[in-house]
C-alpha positions, -999 to 999 in steps of 0.1 A, spaced: 11 75 75 -8 103 57 -41 93 39 -57 112 11 -86 107 -13 -77 109 -50 -98 111 -82 -76 89 -105 -51 61 -102 -16 76 -97 7 72 -127 35 46 -126 39 9 -118 28 -7 -86 35 -40 -69 2 -57 -58 -1 -74 -25 -28 -98 -14 -34 -122 15 -39 -149 -12 -2 -148 -21 22 -173 -8 43 -157 21 24 -125 16 34 -109 49 72 -112 42 66 -100 6 46 -70 17 72 -60 44 101 -64 19 83 -42 -7 80 -15 20 116 -18 31 127 -15 -5 106 17 -10 83 2 -37 50 16 -48 23 -8 -36 -14 -13 -44 -40 -34 -27 -77 -38 -25 -95 -43 8 -110 -75 -5 -75 -90 -9 -59 -72 21 -86 -64 47 -61 -55 74 -25 -44 73 -5 -60 102 8 -36 129 45 -43 121 39 -33 84 18 -3 94 47 9 117 72 4 89 50 23 64 48 52 89 85 51 97 92 54 60 66 82 55 44 64 30 12 80 19 -20 60 16 -40 72 -14 -76 60 -17 -97 63 -49 -128 85 -43 -149 63 -65 -136 30 -51 -127 33 -15 -116 -4 -16 -86 5 -38 -55 18 -20 -21 30 -33 9 32 -10 34 57 -22 69 63 -6 80 99 -3 106 96 -31 79 86 -57 
């Protein structure tokens, strides 16, 4: 998965994921498999499980990180 720093939040709608959600792992994996745009903060998602990381890489997602807030991540599929 490619990672880049960005200055502003990318336009468009994002699905948010958090370890505080019920069944978050299955929800996160389903969003990736559906090619959704995803956002998360490191406070709410400190580590992405390896199976989800592998799926993100396989689907060529990009991990965009805000320069002014390195805790905020945006996962963008190649078609977005």
